[in-house]
Backbone as numpy.savetxt, mean C-alpha at the origin, in Angstrom:
# Nx Ny Nz CAx CAy CAz Cx Cy Cz
-14.13 -8.56 -5.33 -12.92 -7.92 -5.81 -12.74 -8.10 -7.30
-13.34 -9.12 -7.87 -13.11 -9.40 -9.28 -13.64 -8.29 -10.18
-14.67 -7.57 -9.74 -15.23 -6.50 -10.56 -14.46 -5.20 -10.44
-13.64 -5.08 -9.42 -12.85 -3.87 -9.22 -11.55 -3.97 -10.00
-11.18 -2.88 -10.65 -9.91 -2.83 -11.39 -9.18 -1.53 -11.07
-8.75 -1.34 -9.81 -8.06 -0.09 -9.47 -6.68 -0.04 -10.11
-6.17 1.16 -10.26 -4.82 1.38 -10.77 -3.80 1.48 -9.65
-4.28 1.82 -8.45 -3.41 2.04 -7.30 -4.27 1.96 -6.05
-3.73 1.37 -4.97 -4.46 1.25 -3.71 -3.62 1.87 -2.60
-4.29 2.67 -1.77 -3.67 3.23 -0.56 -4.34 2.59 0.65
-3.54 2.13 1.62 -4.06 1.63 2.90 -3.53 2.51 4.01
-4.42 3.03 4.83 -4.01 3.79 6.01 -3.74 2.77 7.11
-2.47 2.62 7.45 -2.03 1.60 8.41 -2.79 1.71 9.73
-3.04 2.93 10.22 -3.70 3.10 11.51 -5.19 2.73 11.45
-5.81 2.92 10.33 -7.25 2.64 10.22 -7.55 1.16 10.11
-6.57 0.37 9.74 -6.83 -1.06 9.60 -5.95 -1.90 10.53
-5.56 -1.34 11.65 -4.70 -2.08 12.60 -5.39 -3.31 13.18
-6.73 -3.33 13.22 -7.43 -4.48 13.77 -7.39 -5.67 12.83
-7.07 -5.43 11.60 -6.99 -6.48 10.59 -5.53 -6.80 10.37
-5.23 -8.08 10.19 -3.85 -8.43 9.88 -3.51 -7.89 8.50
-2.66 -6.89 8.47 -2.30 -6.26 7.21 -1.61 -7.24 6.28
-0.74 -8.07 6.84 -0.06 -9.05 6.00 -1.06 -9.99 5.36
-2.08 -10.43 6.13 -3.11 -11.30 5.55 -3.88 -10.58 4.46
-4.25 -9.34 4.71 -4.99 -8.56 3.73 -4.16 -8.38 2.45
-2.91 -8.03 2.60 -2.03 -7.86 1.44 -1.84 -9.17 0.69
-1.71 -10.26 1.43 -1.56 -11.57 0.77 -2.81 -11.94 -0.01
-3.98 -11.65 0.53 -5.23 -11.91 -0.18 -5.26 -11.12 -1.48
-4.91 -9.84 -1.40 -4.89 -9.01 -2.60 -3.88 -9.55 -3.61
-2.72 -9.95 -3.16 -1.68 -10.42 -4.06 -2.04 -11.76 -4.71
-2.93 -12.54 -4.09 -3.34 -13.82 -4.65 -4.41 -13.66 -5.73
-5.05 -12.52 -5.78 -6.08 -12.25 -6.79 -5.37 -12.01 -8.13
-5.55 -12.91 -9.11 -4.81 -12.78 -10.37 -4.95 -11.42 -11.05
-6.13 -10.84 -11.02 -6.31 -9.56 -11.71 -5.66 -8.41 -10.95
-5.25 -8.62 -9.71 -4.61 -7.59 -8.91 -3.12 -7.87 -8.71
-2.60 -8.83 -9.44 -1.23 -9.28 -9.24 -0.20 -8.16 -9.28
-0.27 -7.28 -10.25 0.71 -6.21 -10.36 0.23 -4.89 -9.78
-0.83 -4.92 -9.00 -1.42 -3.71 -8.44 -0.48 -3.03 -7.46
-0.15 -1.76 -7.67 0.69 -1.06 -6.69 -0.12 -0.76 -5.42
0.47 -1.07 -4.27 -0.16 -0.83 -2.97 0.77 0.06 -2.16
0.20 1.16 -1.66 0.97 2.12 -0.86 0.36 2.18 0.54
1.19 1.97 1.54 0.75 2.07 2.93 0.93 3.51 3.40
-0.03 3.98 4.20 0.05 5.31 4.80 0.16 5.12 6.31
1.10 5.82 6.93 1.31 5.69 8.37 1.53 7.07 8.97
1.28 7.18 10.27 1.42 8.49 10.92 2.83 8.71 11.46
3.67 7.71 11.35 5.05 7.86 11.82 5.97 7.10 10.88
7.26 7.30 11.03 8.20 6.54 10.22 7.93 5.05 10.45
7.97 4.26 9.39 7.65 2.85 9.53 8.57 2.15 10.52
7.99 1.27 11.29 8.77 0.43 12.19 9.48 -0.62 11.37
10.45 -1.25 11.98 11.23 -2.27 11.26 10.33 -3.35 10.67
9.32 -3.80 11.44 8.44 -4.86 10.92 7.58 -4.36 9.76
7.28 -3.07 9.75 6.52 -2.51 8.64 7.37 -2.47 7.38
8.64 -2.17 7.54 9.54 -2.12 6.38 9.74 -3.52 5.82
9.85 -4.53 6.68 10.07 -5.89 6.20 8.86 -6.43 5.47
7.68 -5.86 5.69 6.50 -6.37 4.99 6.40 -5.79 3.58
7.18 -4.79 3.25 7.08 -4.18 1.92 7.39 -5.15 0.78
8.50 -5.87 0.82 8.79 -6.75 -0.32 7.70 -7.81 -0.49
7.14 -7.86 -1.69 6.12 -8.86 -1.98 4.73 -8.51 -1.50
4.57 -7.39 -0.82 3.24 -7.02 -0.33 2.94 -5.58 -0.71
3.34 -4.64 0.11 3.15 -3.22 -0.23 4.33 -2.76 -1.08
4.06 -1.86 -2.01 5.12 -1.36 -2.88 5.85 -0.17 -2.28
5.15 0.59 -1.44 5.74 1.82 -0.93 4.95 2.27 0.29
5.38 3.38 0.89 4.65 3.95 2.02 4.75 5.46 2.00
3.80 6.10 2.65 3.80 7.55 2.86 3.63 7.79 4.35
4.27 8.84 4.84 4.16 9.22 6.25 3.29 10.46 6.36
2.31 10.43 7.29 1.46 11.60 7.54 2.25 12.63 8.34
2.01 13.89 8.15 1.14 14.46 7.13 1.79 14.25 5.76
0.98 13.87 4.81 1.48 13.56 3.48 1.91 14.84 2.77
3.12 14.81 2.28 3.65 15.93 1.53 3.20 15.78 0.07
2.68 16.83 -0.50 2.16 16.80 -1.86 3.23 16.32 -2.85
4.47 16.73 -2.64 5.56 16.33 -3.54 5.74 14.82 -3.51
5.69 14.24 -2.31 5.84 12.78 -2.19 4.67 12.06 -2.84
3.46 12.55 -2.60 2.27 11.94 -3.19 2.35 12.02 -4.72
2.70 13.18 -5.21 2.82 13.37 -6.66 3.86 12.42 -7.25
4.96 12.25 -6.55 6.02 11.36 -7.01 5.52 9.91 -7.10
4.77 9.48 -6.08 4.22 8.13 -6.11 3.19 7.95 -7.22
2.34 8.95 -7.40 1.33 8.87 -8.45 2.00 8.77 -9.83
3.04 9.55 -10.05 3.76 9.49 -11.33 4.43 8.14 -11.49
5.08 7.66 -10.42 5.80 6.39 -10.49 4.87 5.23 -10.82
3.71 5.17 -10.17 2.85 4.00 -10.31 1.76 4.13 -11.35
1.47 5.34 -11.80 0.38 5.50 -12.76 0.86 5.92 -14.15
2.14 6.11 -14.32 2.66 6.52 -15.65 2.92 5.31 -16.51
């Protein structure tokens, strides 16, 4: 991970359900070079209560599938400007 310097990360919640998302997010947040990295979760339904509670300190935002271009554009502007 030290060689990677992304500007923004998207995680598809359904594709990584076998992995503890909170553990994965905590690992990313502990990496000093990724400390301020914006992380956006993608889900196929409105987030469940436990998904919303994981946002503070871990994921910065979420998108619901099907992803609306306006929402994606808004996130890209917010986190990459």
